[in-house]
N, C-alpha and C positions, 0 to 999 in steps of 0.2 A: 217543427212543432215546439211549442213552449213546454218547458218542464213544469209540472204542477202536481200537487198532492191531491189524490182522488178524494171523493166525498165519502163520508160515513153512510152506511146503509143500516137502518134500524127497523126491525120487524117486531111489532108488539101484538101478541095474540092473533097473529095472522092465520087464517084458515081458509080452505076452499072446499066447497061441497057442490056436487052435481046431483041434484035431487036427493036421493037417499044415500048416495055414495060419498064418502068423505075422502077426498084426494090428498088433503093436507090437514092434519089435526091442529088445533090452536097451538102456536109455538112462538117463542121469543128468540131473537137472534140479533146480535150486533156484529156488523162487518166493518172493521176499522178502516178509515181512509188510507189509501195507498197500500193495501194488502191484497193478496190473492187467496180467496177462500174457495175451496172445492166442495161441492155437494156430491157425495159419493154414496152409492147404494144400488141394489138390484133393480131391475125393471119393475115399474109399478109402485116404487116406494114413495113417490111424491116429489122427487128432486127437480124434474123438468117443470112440473106445475108450479113449484116454488119460484124457479127462475123466471117463468113466464109472468108470474104475479109481480116480480120486481121490474120486469120489462114493461108492464102495463098491457100485455097481450091477454092476460086473464084478470078479471076483477075479483078481488078478495071478497069472500062471503062474510067475513068478520075480521076485526082487528085493524091496526093502522100500520102504514109504511112510510118511513121518513128517509129522504135522500138529502144529505148535506144539511140536516136539521129542518128541512121543509117537508110538510105533510103532503105526500103525493098520492095518497090512497085513492082519491077519486079522479086523478088526472089521467088523461089518455097517454098512450105510448109516446106520441109525438110531443107531449108537453113535459116529459120527464128528463130529457137530456141524458138518455142512456142509449147505448148501441149494442146490437146483438150480432154475434157471428154464428151462423147456423152450420149444422152438420153437412148440408148439401152445398155450401158456399153460395148458391143462388146468384151467380153472376149472370149478367145479360150477355148472351153469346154473340149478338150482333154488334155490340159496342166494344171499342178498344178498352184496354186496361185503364188508361187515363180517364176515359169517360165513365167507366164503371165506378172508379174511386170518386170522381167529382159529382156523380149523379145526385147524391143526397144534398150536397151544398147547393147545386143549381135548383133542385126541387124546393129548397128552402128560400130561394130568392136571391142567392149570390150571383154576381156577374160571372159569366163563363170564364173570362180571363183570370179573375181572382180565384175561382174554383179550381181551374187547371193548375195554377201556380201552387196552391195549397196541396193539391193532389200529387204534384211532382215531388214536393218536399216529403209528403207522407210515404210515397213509394220508396224514396231514399231511406226513410226511417226503417222500413221493413226489408231493406236489402234488394229492392227491385228498381234501382235507378237505371233509366234507359229502356225500361220495358213498356213504357206507356203506350206506344203505338201498336203493340201486339194485340191480337185477339185472345180471349181466354183459352180457345182451343189450341193455341200455339204454346201453351204453358204446361208444365208438369203439374201433377196433383199438389205437390208442396208449394209451387209458385202460385197456383190458384188460391190455395189457402191463405197465402200471404196477401194476395189482392183483397180477399174477403176481410182480412184483419185491417188492411189499409183503409178500406171503404168505411169500416166502423170507426177507426181512429181519426180520420180526417174531420169528423164532426166534433172532435174534442169533447167527448162525453164525460159526464161526472162518474159514470160507472160503465165498464165494458163487460158484456155477458157472453159467455161461450157455452154453446149447447153441443156436447159430444163433438168437438171440432176436429179431432184427429182420427175418428173411427173409419174414415174412408181411405186412410193412408196405410202403406205397408209398414212393418215393424221398425225397420231402420229409419225410415222417414219420420215416423211417429216420434221416435226418440229425439231426432234433431229438431223437429218442429216444437216439441214441448219445451226444449231448452231455449229456443228462440223466443217463444211466448213469455217464458219466465224472465229472460234477460230484458225484453222489451218492457214488461210490466214494471220491473225494478228501476230501469233507466228513466222511464217517464213518470214514475210515482203514481201509476194508475190504481184505482180500485177495480178489481176483477172478481167476478163470480163465475165459477167454472164448473160445469156439470160433466161428470164421467161415471162409468161403472168400472173403469180400469184402475186397480189399486196402484200399480207402479206409476201410472201417469199422475195420480193424486199425490203420491209420495214425492215425486220429482218436482212438482211445480208449486206446491201449496205452502202458505204461511200457516193456514188453519184448514183442517179437514172436518167437515160436518157429515158424519155417517148417518144415513137415514134408513129407517126400516118401518114398514107398515104405516106410512104417512106421518111419521114423527121422527124427532131427532133421537138416535140411539146413544150417540156420544159425539162431542166436539172437542177439538184440541189440536195441538201441533202434531205433525206427522210422527215425530219421535215419541211423543207421549202416547199417542194412540197405538203405536206399534209395541212399545215397551210396557204400557200399563192399560190395556183394554179393560173396559168395565165388565164385559161378558164374552161368552164364546162367539156370539154373532159378530161383534166388532173385531175380535181377534182374528177370526177366519176371513173377514172381509178386508183386513189390513195386511194381507199376505198369507203365505202358506202357514198352516198351524195344525198340530195334532191336539185334539180335545180328548182328555182322559178323565177318569174319576180318581180322586184321591181323598185323603182324610187329614184334617188338621188335628194333630195329637197333643200339641202343647203350644202355648203362646208366651213369649218373653219379650217385653217391650214392644217394638214394632215388628218383631220377627216371629215366625211360626215354624214349628217342625211339621213338615208335610210328608205323609207316608204315601208312596206310590208302590204298592205291592211290597217287595222286600227292600226298596230303596227309601232312604230318609234324606230329605233336603231341607235346608234352612232358607225360607223365603219370606219376603214382606207379607204380613197377614192382611193388610189393606182393609182392616175393620171387620174381617170375616170371623165368625165364631168357631169354637171347637166343633168337630164333626165333619160330615161329608162336604166335599168341595169340588168344583170343576177346576181342572188344571190344564193350561195351554202350554204345549211344548213346541217351540219354534224348531223347524228342521235343522237349522244350522247349530242348534244347541246340543245336537246328538253327535257323539263320536263313538267309534267302534274299537273294541279291544279284543284280545284273544279270549276264548271261553275259560271259565274258571276264575276270572278276576272279580274284584268287588264291583257290583253293579247289577244291572238287570239282564237276565239271560234272554237271548233272542236267537232267531234263525233268519238268514237272508232269504226272503221270499222272491225278491226281484231286484235286479241291479241294472242301471242304465248309465252308460258312459255319455257324458255331456260335454266333453272337451275340457273345460276348465274345472270340472268337478264330477263326482259320481252321485247319482241319486239311488237311494235304496228304499225298498219297502221291507220292513222287518216285522216278523211275527213274534209277539211278546205276550206276557201275561196281562199287560195293560191293553192289549189289542194291537191292531196293525199300526205301526209308526212309520211315517215318511221322514227320511233323513237326507240331508245334503252334506257330503263329506268331500273336502278339498284334497285329501290325500289320494288322488286318483291313481297313483302309481302302485298303491297297495290295495288294488281292487279285491273285493270279497266275492267268492263264487256263490251262485244260487245254491241254497241248502247248507251253507257254512254256518256253524254255530259261532256265535259272537257274544261278547259282553257289551251291553249298551250303557254308555256313560252319558249323564245329563249335566250340562253346565248350568248352574242355578240362574245366571243372568238371562238365560233364554227360556226360563220356565216361570209361568205366571199363574198365581192362584186367582180365580175369578168367582163371582157370585153364581151359584147354581141357577 
């Protein structure tokens, strides 16, 4: 396959309504060519509808959609040069792997010999050289997923779309497949739009994550930015484990604020928030435990779970129940033990109430 830079996808005021129900509120989004953008959110937030509008499987109710600078708003799926990998793989069980991959080319009028040659090259691209004669039923779930990717890739699309592609795989295979998809996307310079509700999957594969909520974009940005600087509690809790507590901004100096969390005072970026009540997000890894009586927040171990590489604790404190991840597993705390809870400022984020 030739290495190429994928096309830019530009959405301008795109919306989708089904009668009185708004599935996607009008939104603007630019997906840069050659990047992998993940649409992340809970069921019913609009992410799959948005993906299907890019694919041409759903017609936008309003707005415009451009792929590679071309207005494709009114074009059918077959006229858009995009390919989609579905959750179910949707392979033809009676066809060989090679025929499955070549099917789209042959349907488009390519000669069978040429289609098979390109299909062989594409199977090699996804690590399945020599598998062409097998039937899908003779492959593992991960191999079937690769065949589905190859079938989409062989058409050399401007944009490759993934709809929850790994949800049928077990945890270990999911991890290796997401790494393969990411490596393939970067090697071929593809534009990929990827839908998932799995935060770790989104963090692992994405250049940009678009967090969706209630049919609109809650926040978009790089994985690191969304994790470290979420705009609100919803985004924070959707981008990994997070404790949401109430605090108060007592003073502001430059871009820093003094934030009170019960008896604890922390210096945090104020992020444009005013004096007064504030929501505060505490990442579990920002919590460490010390002996009682030290400076910090008094707490009691309500539950402790040994996880091999680390301990997980639920701590009863004046701020409420806090979930903590502590890597000092050899110094495990017993249930009922009194502790001092320390907070590392880099894992504590003030957000808009």
